[in-house]
C-alpha positions in Angstrom: 59.6 40.6 91.3 62.8 42.4 90.7 62.2 45.7 88.8 64.4 45.8 85.7 66.8 48.7 85.4 66.2 51.1 82.7 68.9 51.1 79.8 71.7 53.8 80.2 74.3 55.3 77.9 76.7 55.6 80.7 78.8 52.6 79.3 79.2 54.4 75.9 80.5 57.6 77.7 82.1 56.4 80.8 85.6 57.1 79.5 84.6 60.9 79.3 82.2 61.2 82.3 84.2 59.5 85.0 86.7 62.0 86.0 84.4 65.2 85.5 82.6 65.5 88.8 86.0 65.7 90.5 87.4 67.9 88.0 84.5 70.3 88.0 84.6 70.5 91.7 88.3 71.2 91.6 87.8 74.0 89.1 84.9 75.5 91.2 87.1 75.4 94.3 90.0 76.9 92.4 87.8 79.6 91.2 87.4 80.7 94.9 91.1 80.7 95.6 92.9 84.0 95.9 96.3 85.4 96.9 95.5 88.1 99.1 92.5 89.3 101.3 91.9 93.1 101.7 89.3 94.9 103.6 87.8 97.8 101.8 85.4 100.2 103.4 83.0 102.6 101.4 82.7 106.0 103.2 80.6 109.0 102.3 77.5 110.9 103.3 74.1 109.6 102.9 72.5 109.6 99.5 75.9 109.7 97.5 75.2 106.3 96.0 77.6 104.0 97.9 75.2 101.1 98.1 74.4 101.4 94.4 77.9 101.6 93.4 78.8 98.4 95.4 75.8 96.7 93.9 76.9 97.6 90.4 80.3 96.2 91.0 79.4 93.0 92.6 76.4 92.0 90.6 77.0 94.1 87.3 73.5 95.6 87.4 71.6 98.7 88.3 70.0 98.7 91.7 66.5 100.1 90.9 65.1 100.2 94.4 67.5 101.4 97.0 67.1 102.3 100.6 69.5 104.1 103.1 71.9 101.7 104.8 71.2 100.9 108.4 74.7 100.3 110.0 76.8 98.2 107.7 76.3 96.0 104.8 78.8 93.4 103.4 79.9 92.0 100.2 82.9 90.5 98.6 84.4 89.8 95.1 87.5 88.3 93.8 89.3 90.4 91.0 92.6 89.8 89.1 95.4 92.2 89.2 98.2 92.2 86.8 99.1 89.8 83.9 101.2 86.8 83.2 103.2 85.3 85.9 102.7 88.3 88.2 99.0 88.1 88.2 97.4 88.0 91.6 93.8 87.2 92.6 92.6 89.7 95.3 89.5 89.0 97.2 88.1 92.3 98.3 86.0 92.5 101.4 83.7 95.4 100.9 82.0 97.1 103.8 79.3 99.6 102.8 78.8 102.1 105.8 75.8 104.2 106.7 76.6 107.9 106.1 73.9 109.2 108.4 75.1 110.9 111.7 73.1 108.8 113.9 74.9 105.7 112.9 78.4 107.2 113.0 79.2 105.5 116.3 78.4 102.1 114.9 80.0 102.4 111.5 83.2 103.8 113.0 83.8 100.6 114.7 84.0 98.8 111.3 86.8 101.1 110.0 89.4 99.2 112.1 91.7 96.7 110.1 90.6 98.4 106.9 93.4 98.3 104.1 91.7 100.8 101.8 88.8 103.1 101.6 86.7 104.7 98.8 85.8 108.3 99.8 82.6 108.8 97.8 80.5 112.0 97.2 77.8 113.1 94.9 79.1 115.5 92.1 75.6 117.2 92.0 75.8 118.0 95.7 78.3 120.3 97.1 77.5 119.6 100.7 78.3 115.8 100.2 81.7 117.0 99.0 82.4 119.3 102.0 81.5 116.6 104.5 84.3 114.3 103.3 87.1 115.7 105.7 85.2 114.3 108.7 84.9 110.7 107.2 88.6 111.0 106.1 89.8 111.9 109.6 87.9 109.0 111.1 89.4 106.6 108.6 92.9 107.8 109.1 92.5 107.5 112.9 90.9 104.1 113.1 92.0 102.2 109.9 95.2 100.8 108.8 98.3 102.9 109.4 99.2 102.6 105.7 95.6 103.1 104.4 95.2 103.2 100.7 92.5 105.9 99.7 90.7 106.8 96.4 88.4 109.7 95.9 85.2 108.8 94.1 83.0 111.3 92.6 79.6 109.2 91.9 76.6 110.1 89.6 78.7 111.5 86.8 75.8 110.5 84.4 74.0 113.6 85.9 76.6 116.0 84.8 74.8 116.9 81.5 75.2 120.0 79.4 72.2 122.4 79.8 69.4 122.3 77.3 69.4 125.0 74.5 67.0 127.9 74.8 63.8 127.9 72.8 64.1 128.2 69.2 64.7 131.9 67.9 61.8 131.6 65.7 59.5 132.3 68.5 60.8 135.8 68.7 59.6 136.4 65.1 56.1 135.5 66.1 55.9 138.4 68.4 55.2 140.6 65.6 52.2 138.5 64.3 49.7 138.6 66.9 49.2 138.5 70.6 47.4 135.0 70.3 50.5 133.5 68.7 52.8 135.0 71.6 50.4 133.6 74.1 50.5 130.1 72.6 54.1 130.0 72.4 54.7 131.1 76.0 52.2 128.4 77.1 54.0 125.7 75.3 57.3 126.8 76.8 55.5 126.5 80.2 54.2 123.0 79.6 57.7 121.9 78.4 59.3 123.2 81.6 56.6 121.4 83.8 56.8 118.1 81.9 60.5 118.0 81.7 62.4 119.2 84.9 65.9 120.2 84.3 68.6 117.8 85.1 70.7 118.3 88.1 73.8 120.4 87.3 77.3 119.6 88.3 78.0 121.2 91.7 81.5 119.9 92.2 84.0 120.5 89.4 86.6 117.7 88.8 89.3 120.1 89.2 88.2 121.2 92.6 87.9 117.6 93.7 91.3 116.7 92.3 92.9 119.7 94.0 91.3 118.8 97.4 92.6 115.2 97.1 96.0 116.3 96.3 96.1 118.6 99.4 94.7 115.7 101.5 97.1 113.2 100.5 94.8 111.2 98.4 96.7 109.9 95.3 93.8 109.1 93.1 90.6 111.0 92.2 88.0 109.4 89.8 84.4 109.8 88.8 81.9 107.0 88.3 78.2 106.3 87.6 76.5 103.5 89.3 73.7 103.9 86.8 75.7 103.4 83.6 78.6 101.5 85.2 81.2 104.1 84.1 84.4 103.6 85.6 83.0 101.3 88.5 85.0 98.4 87.8 88.1 100.5 87.3 87.8 102.1 90.7 87.8 98.8 92.6 90.6 97.5 90.2 92.6 100.7 91.0 92.6 100.4 94.7 93.3 96.6 94.4 96.4 97.4 92.2 97.6 100.1 94.7 97.4 97.6 97.5 99.3 94.8 95.7 102.0 97.4 94.7 102.4 98.3 98.3 102.8 94.6 99.2 105.4 94.0 96.4 107.4 97.1 97.5 107.3 96.1 101.1 105.5 99.0 102.3 102.7 96.6 103.6 103.2 93.4 105.4 100.2 91.0 105.2 101.6 89.1 108.1 101.0 92.3 110.1 97.4 92.0 111.7 97.2 95.8 111.6 97.6 96.0 107.8 94.1 94.9 106.9 95.6 92.4 104.4 96.1 88.7 104.7 97.6 86.0 102.5 95.2 83.9 100.7 95.0 80.0 100.3 95.6 79.8 96.4 99.3 78.5 97.1 99.5 74.8 97.2 95.9 74.1 96.2 96.8 71.7 93.4 99.1 69.6 95.8 96.7 69.5 98.7 93.2 69.5 96.9 92.6 65.7 97.3 93.7 65.4 100.9 91.7 68.6 101.9 88.6 67.2 100.5 88.8 63.9 102.2 89.5 65.5 105.6 87.4 68.5 105.6 84.7 68.3 102.7 86.2 71.1 100.9 86.7 73.5 103.8 84.7 76.3 102.2 82.9 77.2 105.3 85.9 77.1 107.4 87.7 79.5 105.1 84.8 81.9 105.4 84.8 81.6 109.2 88.5 82.4 109.3 87.9 85.4 107.4 85.0 86.6 109.5 87.2 85.8 112.7 90.0 88.0 111.4 87.8 90.8 110.8 86.8 91.2 114.3 90.1 90.2 115.8 91.5 93.5 116.0 88.5 95.0 117.9 88.1 92.1 120.2 91.7 92.6 121.4 91.2 96.3 122.0 88.2 95.6 124.2 90.3 93.3 126.3 93.1 95.5 127.4 93.4 98.5 125.1 91.4 101.6 124.3 90.4 103.1 121.0 
């Protein structure tokens, strides 16, 4: 016995639902298109908040539990640069490198082919700031010849004003009795134990800006991975600087050493149907080409060139 098909409302909405699957698929694929692909590395000592900064930018949330990076971690995100007809979509390949000395030999190999670098330090730790010249020297020696640099002071949310001293009314109680004085002192001690002081700023913004200027770093900013302050702006700023260099002819995306490649957004509308029929969308092939290009520079050096 043939089972009867349940009634459906498709006939009443066929005029609207027919082209939607293809249109939605085209919209989703168009959303993954970009004009330029740029490799960005995050450099800095261990504990300065590189991983939390990257997590905040990519996922727009605070990373509650964070461990030290072992080797290198990778993420990517597409952002828009410019407005109107000059607007470009830039895909940032973001490489979070370990800051510990024992991983330095591994992480330095990922500096190659980088178009930009965020030099990150902790504003509450002066040693993290004084260790930056080593990272800067390695980046300039191994990355793109026209490397774009931005100095980033992280954890600016910890730069708070010191708490005011205890109320002056306590001093008037000294003349009343010894018991009152003892109770007041005990209350102050308990407050200090219960609420430890916030970390104080160890690196003034003026000192960081002065060192950046002397080191040839054009931009110095402060961020907070906890609150999200200036996080998006830092990555947007380095993307704008890279696009400006391309428009001025200072960087050629066709040069393998530039750390930048042309994207595949051009001609998507004309070739979308044929590409779907021939390759099923080609999403994984595009990703494979990106990964191959990342390691192409290091592989060629291993074949016949040093360093």
